[in-house]
LUMMI-185559 format. One record per atom (N, C-alpha, C, CB): residue number from 0; residue in three letters; atom name; y, x, z. Coordinates in Angstrom, 2 decimals, padded with zeros to 5 digits. Glycine has a CB too. Layout:
BEGIN
[NUM,"ALA","CA",[Y,X,Z]] ...
//
This chain:
BEGIN
[0,"UNK","N",[084.77,015.71,033.77]] [0,"UNK","CA",[083.62,016.15,033.04]] [0,"UNK","C",[082.34,015.58,033.66]] [0,"UNK","CB",[083.58,017.67,033.01]] [1,"UNK","N",[082.33,015.40,035.00]] [1,"UNK","CA",[081.14,014.87,035.64]] [1,"UNK","C",[080.83,013.47,035.14]] [1,"UNK","CB",[081.31,014.86,037.15]] [2,"UNK","N",[081.85,012.64,034.96]] [2,"UNK","CA",[081.60,011.27,034.52]] [2,"UNK","C",[081.04,011.23,033.11]] [2,"UNK","CB",[082.88,010.46,034.59]] [3,"UNK","N",[081.48,012.14,032.24]] [3,"UNK","CA",[080.95,012.20,030.88]] [3,"UNK","C",[079.48,012.62,030.90]] [3,"UNK","CB",[081.79,013.18,030.02]] [4,"UNK","N",[079.15,013.59,031.73]] [4,"UNK","CA",[077.76,014.04,031.87]] [4,"UNK","C",[076.90,012.94,032.46]] [4,"UNK","CB",[077.69,015.31,032.76]] [5,"UNK","N",[077.42,012.24,033.44]] [5,"UNK","CA",[076.67,011.14,034.08]] [5,"UNK","C",[076.40,010.03,033.06]] [5,"UNK","CB",[077.45,010.58,035.29]] [6,"UNK","N",[077.38,009.69,032.23]] [6,"UNK","CA",[077.18,008.68,031.20]] [6,"UNK","C",[076.14,009.11,030.18]] [6,"UNK","CB",[078.49,008.37,030.50]] [7,"UNK","N",[076.15,010.38,029.80]] [7,"UNK","CA",[075.20,010.92,028.85]] [7,"UNK","C",[073.78,010.86,029.42]] [7,"UNK","CB",[075.57,012.36,028.49]] [8,"UNK","N",[073.64,011.25,030.68]] [8,"UNK","CA",[072.33,011.18,031.33]] [8,"UNK","C",[071.87,009.73,031.46]] [8,"UNK","CB",[072.38,011.85,032.73]] [9,"UNK","N",[072.77,008.84,031.82]] [9,"UNK","CA",[072.44,007.42,031.93]] [9,"UNK","C",[072.00,006.84,030.59]] [9,"UNK","CB",[073.63,006.63,032.46]] [10,"UNK","N",[072.71,007.20,029.52]] [10,"UNK","CA",[072.35,006.72,028.18]] [10,"UNK","C",[070.98,007.25,027.77]] [10,"UNK","CB",[073.41,007.14,027.15]] [11,"UNK","N",[070.71,008.52,028.06]] [11,"UNK","CA",[069.42,009.11,027.72]] [11,"UNK","C",[068.30,008.41,028.49]] [11,"UNK","CB",[069.42,010.63,028.03]] [12,"UNK","N",[068.54,008.07,029.74]] [12,"UNK","CA",[067.53,007.37,030.55]] [12,"UNK","C",[067.23,005.99,029.97]] [12,"UNK","CB",[068.00,007.24,032.02]] [13,"UNK","N",[068.25,005.28,029.53]] [13,"UNK","CA",[068.05,003.96,028.94]] [13,"UNK","C",[067.24,004.07,027.65]] [13,"UNK","CB",[069.41,003.28,028.65]] [14,"UNK","N",[067.55,005.05,026.81]] [14,"UNK","CA",[066.82,005.25,025.56]] [14,"UNK","C",[065.36,005.56,025.85]] [14,"UNK","CB",[067.46,006.39,024.72]] [15,"UNK","N",[065.10,006.41,026.82]] [15,"UNK","CA",[063.72,006.76,027.18]] [15,"UNK","C",[062.97,005.54,027.70]] [15,"UNK","CB",[063.70,007.89,028.23]] [16,"UNK","N",[063.61,004.73,028.52]] [16,"UNK","CA",[062.98,003.53,029.05]] [16,"UNK","C",[062.63,002.55,027.93]] [16,"UNK","CB",[063.90,002.85,030.07]] [17,"UNK","N",[063.54,002.36,026.99]] [17,"UNK","CA",[063.26,001.48,025.86]] [17,"UNK","C",[062.10,002.00,025.02]] [17,"UNK","CB",[064.50,001.32,024.99]] [18,"UNK","N",[062.02,003.31,024.83]] [18,"UNK","CA",[060.92,003.90,024.06]] [18,"UNK","C",[059.59,003.67,024.77]] [18,"UNK","CB",[061.15,005.40,023.83]] [19,"UNK","N",[059.59,003.83,026.09]] [19,"UNK","CA",[058.36,003.61,026.86]] [19,"UNK","C",[057.93,002.15,026.77]] [19,"UNK","CB",[058.55,004.01,028.33]] [20,"UNK","N",[058.86,001.23,026.93]] [20,"UNK","CA",[058.54,-000.20,026.87]] [20,"UNK","C",[058.06,-000.60,025.49]] [20,"UNK","CB",[059.75,-001.03,027.25]] [21,"UNK","N",[058.61,-000.02,024.45]] [21,"UNK","CA",[058.18,-000.34,023.09]] [21,"UNK","C",[056.75,000.10,022.85]] [21,"UNK","CB",[059.11,000.32,022.06]] [22,"UNK","N",[056.34,001.19,023.47]] [22,"UNK","CA",[054.99,001.69,023.31]] [22,"UNK","C",[053.96,000.94,024.13]] [22,"UNK","CB",[054.94,003.13,023.67]] [23,"UNK","N",[054.41,000.08,025.02]] [23,"UNK","CA",[053.50,-000.65,025.90]] [23,"UNK","C",[053.32,-002.09,025.43]] [23,"UNK","CB",[054.02,-000.64,027.34]] [24,"UNK","N",[053.24,-002.30,024.13]] [24,"UNK","CA",[053.11,-003.63,023.59]] [24,"UNK","C",[051.93,-004.39,024.18]] [24,"UNK","CB",[052.97,-003.57,022.10]] [25,"UNK","N",[052.03,-005.70,024.21]] [25,"UNK","CA",[050.97,-006.52,024.77]] [25,"UNK","C",[049.72,-006.51,023.90]] [25,"UNK","CB",[051.44,-007.92,024.96]] [26,"UNK","N",[048.73,-007.23,024.35]] [26,"UNK","CA",[047.46,-007.27,023.62]] [26,"UNK","C",[047.28,-008.56,022.84]] [26,"UNK","CB",[046.30,-007.09,024.58]] [27,"UNK","N",[048.17,-009.53,023.05]] [27,"UNK","CA",[048.02,-010.79,022.34]] [27,"UNK","C",[048.07,-010.57,020.84]] [27,"UNK","CB",[049.12,-011.78,022.77]] [28,"UNK","N",[047.19,-011.28,020.12]] [28,"UNK","CA",[047.20,-011.18,018.68]] [28,"UNK","C",[045.81,-011.33,018.09]] [28,"UNK","CB",[047.78,-009.87,018.26]] [29,"UNK","N",[045.75,-011.14,016.78]] [29,"UNK","CA",[044.49,-011.25,016.03]] [29,"UNK","C",[043.99,-009.85,015.69]] [29,"UNK","CB",[044.67,-012.09,014.74]] [30,"UNK","N",[042.68,-009.65,015.87]] [30,"UNK","CA",[042.06,-008.36,015.63]] [30,"UNK","C",[040.88,-008.51,014.67]] [30,"UNK","CB",[041.60,-007.73,016.97]] [31,"UNK","N",[040.73,-007.57,013.76]] [31,"UNK","CA",[039.55,-007.47,012.89]] [31,"UNK","C",[038.63,-006.44,013.54]] [31,"UNK","CB",[039.94,-007.06,011.40]] [32,"UNK","N",[037.34,-006.78,013.64]] [32,"UNK","CA",[036.40,-005.92,014.35]] [32,"UNK","C",[035.35,-005.33,013.41]] [32,"UNK","CB",[035.71,-006.70,015.47]] [33,"UNK","N",[034.84,-004.17,013.79]] [33,"UNK","CA",[033.79,-003.52,013.01]] [33,"UNK","C",[032.95,-002.65,013.93]] [33,"UNK","CB",[034.40,-002.68,011.85]] [34,"UNK","N",[031.78,-002.28,013.44]] [34,"UNK","CA",[030.91,-001.38,014.19]] [34,"UNK","C",[030.13,-002.04,015.30]] [34,"UNK","CB",[031.71,-000.30,014.75]] [35,"UNK","N",[030.13,-003.36,015.34]] [35,"UNK","CA",[029.41,-004.07,016.39]] [35,"UNK","C",[029.12,-005.50,015.98]] [35,"UNK","CB",[030.20,-004.05,017.70]] [36,"UNK","N",[028.90,-006.35,016.94]] [36,"UNK","CA",[028.58,-007.75,016.67]] [36,"UNK","C",[029.78,-008.61,016.28]] [36,"UNK","CB",[027.93,-008.34,017.87]] [37,"UNK","N",[030.96,-008.24,016.76]] [37,"UNK","CA",[032.13,-009.09,016.53]] [37,"UNK","C",[032.70,-008.91,015.13]] [37,"UNK","CB",[033.19,-008.78,017.56]] [38,"UNK","N",[033.09,-010.05,014.54]] [38,"UNK","CA",[033.82,-010.04,013.27]] [38,"UNK","C",[035.33,-010.05,013.54]] [38,"UNK","CB",[033.42,-011.25,012.38]] [39,"UNK","N",[035.73,-010.85,014.54]] [39,"UNK","CA",[037.14,-010.93,014.88]] [39,"UNK","C",[037.30,-011.32,016.34]] [39,"UNK","CB",[037.87,-011.94,013.97]] [40,"UNK","N",[038.48,-011.02,016.84]] [40,"UNK","CA",[038.86,-011.31,018.22]] [40,"UNK","C",[040.29,-011.81,018.20]] [40,"UNK","CB",[038.70,-010.06,019.16]] [41,"UNK","N",[040.53,-012.92,018.89]] [41,"UNK","CA",[041.89,-013.44,019.03]] [41,"UNK","C",[042.20,-013.54,020.51]] [41,"UNK","CB",[042.05,-014.83,018.32]] [42,"UNK","N",[043.31,-012.94,020.92]] [42,"UNK","CA",[043.77,-013.01,022.29]] [42,"UNK","C",[045.07,-013.79,022.31]] [42,"UNK","CB",[043.96,-011.58,022.91]] [43,"UNK","N",[045.06,-014.93,022.98]] [43,"UNK","CA",[046.20,-015.84,022.98]] [43,"UNK","C",[046.86,-015.84,024.36]] [43,"UNK","CB",[045.77,-017.26,022.59]] [44,"UNK","N",[048.04,-016.45,024.44]] [44,"UNK","CA",[048.73,-016.55,025.72]] [44,"UNK","C",[047.90,-017.41,026.68]] [44,"UNK","CB",[050.15,-017.15,025.54]] [45,"UNK","N",[048.14,-017.22,027.95]] [45,"UNK","CA",[047.41,-017.96,028.96]] [45,"UNK","C",[046.02,-017.41,029.22]] [45,"UNK","CB",[047.30,-019.39,028.55]] [46,"UNK","N",[045.73,-016.20,028.72]] [46,"UNK","CA",[044.44,-015.58,028.96]] [46,"UNK","C",[043.29,-016.18,028.18]] [46,"UNK","CB",[044.13,-015.65,030.40]] [47,"UNK","N",[043.59,-016.82,027.05]] [47,"UNK","CA",[042.54,-017.43,026.23]] [47,"UNK","C",[042.07,-016.45,025.16]] [47,"UNK","CB",[043.05,-018.73,025.58]] [48,"UNK","N",[040.75,-016.34,025.01]] [48,"UNK","CA",[040.15,-015.43,024.03]] [48,"UNK","C",[039.23,-016.22,023.11]] [48,"UNK","CB",[039.38,-014.28,024.73]] [49,"UNK","N",[039.18,-015.81,021.85]] [49,"UNK","CA",[038.30,-016.43,020.85]] [49,"UNK","C",[037.64,-015.33,020.04]] [49,"UNK","CB",[039.10,-017.42,019.92]] [50,"UNK","N",[036.33,-015.43,019.86]] [50,"UNK","CA",[035.62,-014.44,019.05]] [50,"UNK","C",[034.88,-015.15,017.92]] [50,"UNK","CB",[034.63,-013.61,019.92]] [51,"UNK","N",[034.66,-014.42,016.84]] [51,"UNK","CA",[033.77,-014.87,015.78]] [51,"UNK","C",[032.78,-013.75,015.53]] [51,"UNK","CB",[034.56,-015.26,014.47]] [52,"UNK","N",[031.55,-014.14,015.24]] [52,"UNK","CA",[030.52,-013.16,014.89]] [52,"UNK","C",[029.53,-013.84,013.97]] [52,"UNK","CB",[029.81,-012.60,016.15]] [53,"UNK","N",[028.81,-013.04,013.21]] [53,"UNK","CA",[027.80,-013.55,012.30]] [53,"UNK","C",[026.44,-013.07,012.78]] [53,"UNK","CB",[028.08,-013.08,010.82]] [54,"UNK","N",[025.56,-014.04,013.05]] [54,"UNK","CA",[024.20,-013.71,013.48]] [54,"UNK","C",[023.22,-014.49,012.63]] [54,"UNK","CB",[024.00,-014.02,014.99]] [55,"UNK","N",[022.28,-013.77,012.03]] [55,"UNK","CA",[021.25,-014.38,011.19]] [55,"UNK","C",[021.87,-015.25,010.10]] [55,"UNK","CB",[020.29,-015.20,012.04]] [56,"UNK","N",[022.99,-014.77,009.54]] [56,"UNK","CA",[023.66,-015.47,008.46]] [56,"UNK","C",[024.51,-016.64,008.90]] [56,"UNK","CB",[022.65,-015.95,007.50]] [57,"UNK","N",[024.56,-016.91,010.19]] [57,"UNK","CA",[025.37,-018.02,010.72]] [57,"UNK","C",[026.63,-017.48,011.39]] [57,"UNK","CB",[024.54,-018.87,011.72]] [58,"UNK","N",[027.77,-018.06,011.04]] [58,"UNK","CA",[029.03,-017.67,011.67]] [58,"UNK","C",[029.18,-018.45,012.98]] [58,"UNK","CB",[030.24,-017.92,010.72]] [59,"UNK","N",[029.36,-017.74,014.07]] [59,"UNK","CA",[029.53,-018.37,015.38]] [59,"UNK","C",[030.95,-018.14,015.88]] [59,"UNK","CB",[028.51,-017.81,016.39]] [60,"UNK","N",[031.51,-019.16,016.47]] [60,"UNK","CA",[032.83,-019.05,017.09]] [60,"UNK","C",[032.69,-019.45,018.54]] [60,"UNK","CB",[033.89,-019.94,016.37]] [61,"UNK","N",[033.24,-018.64,019.44]] [61,"UNK","CA",[033.14,-018.90,020.87]] [61,"UNK","C",[034.51,-018.72,021.51]] [61,"UNK","CB",[032.11,-017.96,021.53]] [62,"UNK","N",[034.75,-019.48,022.56]] [62,"UNK","CA",[036.00,-019.38,023.32]] [62,"UNK","C",[035.70,-018.85,024.71]] [62,"UNK","CB",[036.72,-020.76,023.40]] [63,"UNK","N",[036.66,-018.16,025.28]] [63,"UNK","CA",[036.52,-017.63,026.63]] [63,"UNK","C",[037.87,-017.24,027.18]] [63,"UNK","CB",[035.58,-016.42,026.64]] [64,"UNK","N",[037.87,-016.25,028.05]] [64,"UNK","CA",[039.10,-015.81,028.70]] [64,"UNK","C",[039.21,-014.29,028.64]] [64,"UNK","CB",[039.14,-016.29,030.17]] [65,"UNK","N",[040.41,-013.79,028.94]] [65,"UNK","CA",[040.59,-012.36,029.06]] [65,"UNK","C",[041.61,-012.04,030.14]] [65,"UNK","CB",[041.02,-011.75,027.72]] [66,"UNK","N",[041.48,-010.85,030.71]] [66,"UNK","CA",[042.44,-010.33,031.67]] [66,"UNK","C",[042.80,-008.91,031.26]] [66,"UNK","CB",[041.87,-010.37,033.14]] [67,"UNK","N",[044.00,-008.48,031.66]] [67,"UNK","CA",[044.48,-007.15,031.31]] [67,"UNK","C",[044.78,-006.39,032.60]] [67,"UNK","CB",[045.74,-007.22,030.40]] [68,"UNK","N",[044.29,-005.15,032.67]] [68,"UNK","CA",[044.59,-004.27,033.79]] [68,"UNK","C",[044.90,-002.89,033.21]] [68,"UNK","CB",[043.38,-004.20,034.82]] [69,"UNK","N",[046.18,-002.64,032.99]] [69,"UNK","CA",[046.59,-001.38,032.35]] [69,"UNK","C",[046.13,-001.36,030.91]] [69,"UNK","CB",[046.03,-000.17,033.11]] [70,"UNK","N",[045.32,-000.37,030.54]] [70,"UNK","CA",[044.81,-000.27,029.17]] [70,"UNK","C",[043.42,-000.88,029.05]] [70,"UNK","CB",[044.78,001.19,028.72]] [71,"UNK","N",[042.95,-001.56,030.08]] [71,"UNK","CA",[041.62,-002.20,030.08]] [71,"UNK","C",[041.78,-003.70,029.87]] [71,"UNK","CB",[040.86,-001.92,031.42]] [72,"UNK","N",[041.03,-004.24,028.91]] [72,"UNK","CA",[041.03,-005.68,028.62]] [72,"UNK","C",[039.62,-006.17,028.80]] [72,"UNK","CB",[041.57,-005.98,027.17]] [73,"UNK","N",[039.44,-007.10,029.73]] [73,"UNK","CA",[038.13,-007.66,030.00]] [73,"UNK","C",[038.05,-009.05,029.36]] [73,"UNK","CB",[037.85,-007.74,031.54]] [74,"UNK","N",[037.18,-009.20,028.38]] [74,"UNK","CA",[036.97,-010.47,027.68]] [74,"UNK","C",[035.67,-011.07,028.20]] [74,"UNK","CB",[036.93,-010.28,026.12]] [75,"UNK","N",[035.74,-012.33,028.64]] [75,"UNK","CA",[034.55,-013.02,029.16]] [75,"UNK","C",[034.26,-014.22,028.27]] [75,"UNK","CB",[034.75,-013.46,030.64]] [76,"UNK","N",[033.07,-014.21,027.66]] [76,"UNK","CA",[032.60,-015.29,026.79]] [76,"UNK","C",[031.24,-015.73,027.30]] [76,"UNK","CB",[032.52,-014.84,025.28]] [77,"UNK","N",[031.08,-017.01,027.58]] [77,"UNK","CA",[029.81,-017.54,028.09]] [77,"UNK","C",[029.30,-016.75,029.29]] [77,"UNK","CB",[028.76,-017.53,026.98]] [78,"UNK","N",[030.20,-016.34,030.18]] [78,"UNK","CA",[029.82,-015.62,031.37]] [78,"UNK","C",[029.50,-014.14,031.17]] [78,"UNK","CB",[028.65,-016.27,031.97]] [79,"UNK","N",[029.55,-013.67,029.93]] [79,"UNK","CA",[029.28,-012.27,029.61]] [79,"UNK","C",[030.59,-011.52,029.42]] [79,"UNK","CB",[028.40,-012.14,028.34]] [80,"UNK","N",[030.70,-010.35,030.05]] [80,"UNK","CA",[031.91,-009.54,030.01]] [80,"UNK","C",[031.83,-008.46,028.93]] [80,"UNK","CB",[032.16,-008.91,031.36]] [81,"UNK","N",[032.95,-008.25,028.25]] [81,"UNK","CA",[033.10,-007.14,027.30]] [81,"UNK","C",[034.36,-006.41,027.71]] [81,"UNK","CB",[033.17,-007.64,025.79]] [82,"UNK","N",[034.23,-005.15,028.09]] [82,"UNK","CA",[035.39,-004.37,028.53]] [82,"UNK","C",[035.89,-003.49,027.38]] [82,"UNK","CB",[035.02,-003.50,029.76]] [83,"UNK","N",[037.12,-003.76,026.96]] [83,"UNK","CA",[037.76,-003.01,025.88]] [83,"UNK","C",[038.79,-002.06,026.49]] [83,"UNK","CB",[038.43,-003.97,024.86]] [84,"UNK","N",[039.00,-000.94,025.82]] [84,"UNK","CA",[040.07,-000.01,026.18]] [84,"UNK","C",[041.07,000.01,025.04]] [84,"UNK","CB",[039.51,001.43,026.47]] [85,"UNK","N",[042.34,-000.22,025.36]] [85,"UNK","CA",[043.39,-000.27,024.35]] [85,"UNK","C",[043.94,001.13,024.09]] [85,"UNK","CB",[044.53,-001.22,024.79]] [86,"UNK","N",[044.05,001.46,022.80]] [86,"UNK","CA",[044.67,002.69,022.38]] [86,"UNK","C",[045.46,002.38,021.12]] [86,"UNK","CB",[043.62,003.83,022.13]] [87,"UNK","N",[046.78,002.30,021.24]] [87,"UNK","CA",[047.61,001.90,020.10]] [87,"UNK","C",[047.30,000.47,019.71]] [87,"UNK","CB",[047.39,002.84,018.89]] [88,"UNK","N",[046.91,000.26,018.45]] [88,"UNK","CA",[046.59,-001.08,017.94]] [88,"UNK","C",[045.10,-001.36,017.99]] [88,"UNK","CB",[047.10,-001.25,016.51]] [89,"UNK","N",[044.34,-000.48,018.65]] [89,"UNK","CA",[042.88,-000.59,018.66]] [89,"UNK","C",[042.35,-000.95,020.04]] [89,"UNK","CB",[042.26,000.70,018.19]] [90,"UNK","N",[041.38,-001.86,020.06]] [90,"UNK","CA",[040.64,-002.20,021.27]] [90,"UNK","C",[039.21,-001.73,021.04]] [90,"UNK","CB",[040.71,-003.76,021.60]] [91,"UNK","N",[038.74,-000.82,021.88]] [91,"UNK","CA",[037.42,-000.25,021.70]] [91,"UNK","C",[036.52,-000.62,022.86]] [91,"UNK","CB",[037.50,001.28,021.55]] [92,"UNK","N",[035.40,-001.29,022.55]] [92,"UNK","CA",[034.41,-001.62,023.57]] [92,"UNK","C",[033.14,-000.81,023.35]] [92,"UNK","CB",[034.08,-003.12,023.55]] [93,"UNK","N",[033.08,-000.09,022.20]] [93,"UNK","CA",[031.89,000.69,021.90]] [93,"UNK","C",[030.66,-000.22,021.81]] [93,"UNK","CB",[031.67,001.77,022.96]] [94,"UNK","N",[029.52,000.37,021.65]] [94,"UNK","CA",[028.27,-000.37,021.67]] [94,"UNK","C",[028.26,-001.66,020.89]] [94,"UNK","CB",[027.90,-000.65,023.04]] [95,"UNK","N",[027.73,-002.69,021.50]] [95,"UNK","CA",[027.49,-003.97,020.84]] [95,"UNK","C",[028.77,-004.67,020.35]] [95,"UNK","CB",[026.77,-004.88,021.79]] [96,"UNK","N",[029.84,-004.78,021.16]] [96,"UNK","CA",[031.03,-005.47,020.66]] [96,"UNK","C",[031.71,-004.73,019.51]] [96,"UNK","CB",[032.01,-005.66,021.78]] [97,"UNK","N",[031.79,-003.40,019.58]] [97,"UNK","CA",[032.43,-002.63,018.53]] [97,"UNK","C",[033.89,-002.35,018.81]] [97,"UNK","CB",[032.29,-003.33,017.23]] [98,"UNK","N",[034.62,-002.06,017.73]] [98,"UNK","CA",[036.04,-001.71,017.81]] [98,"UNK","C",[036.84,-002.73,017.03]] [98,"UNK","CB",[036.29,-000.29,017.27]] [99,"UNK","N",[037.93,-003.19,017.63]] [99,"UNK","CA",[038.79,-004.21,016.99]] [99,"UNK","C",[040.20,-003.64,016.82]] [99,"UNK","CB",[038.83,-005.52,017.84]] [100,"UNK","N",[040.74,-003.85,015.62]] [100,"UNK","CA",[042.08,-003.34,015.29]] [100,"UNK","C",[043.01,-004.50,014.98]] [100,"UNK","CB",[042.02,-002.36,014.08]] [101,"UNK","N",[044.21,-004.44,015.52]] [101,"UNK","CA",[045.21,-005.50,015.30]] [101,"UNK","C",[045.49,-005.65,013.82]] [101,"UNK","CB",[046.53,-005.19,016.06]] [102,"UNK","N",[045.60,-006.89,013.38]] [102,"UNK","CA",[045.90,-007.18,011.97]] [102,"UNK","C",[047.36,-007.05,011.71]] [102,"UNK","CB",[045.42,-008.58,011.59]] 
//
């Protein structure tokens, strides 16, 4: 009976681990932004970041970098940092950058 219980506990642990890993999805992808200056944000492999924004009727595209530390994503464009907090499919920087949601 002990071996059956041990297998059941082991199986439950594996299922829980898979559920946790599934919820910890990466940040790479395309995001639509609102509530701030950004129109869109793209986070690519290798720590490459791309933003688009519209200023004075002109669409601007800029490239930069990003790093991830837990649920914090730091995007650096032209030497300026934007710190986003990840919650589900949303990256929230508040203020000027706004909130970006995965497409």
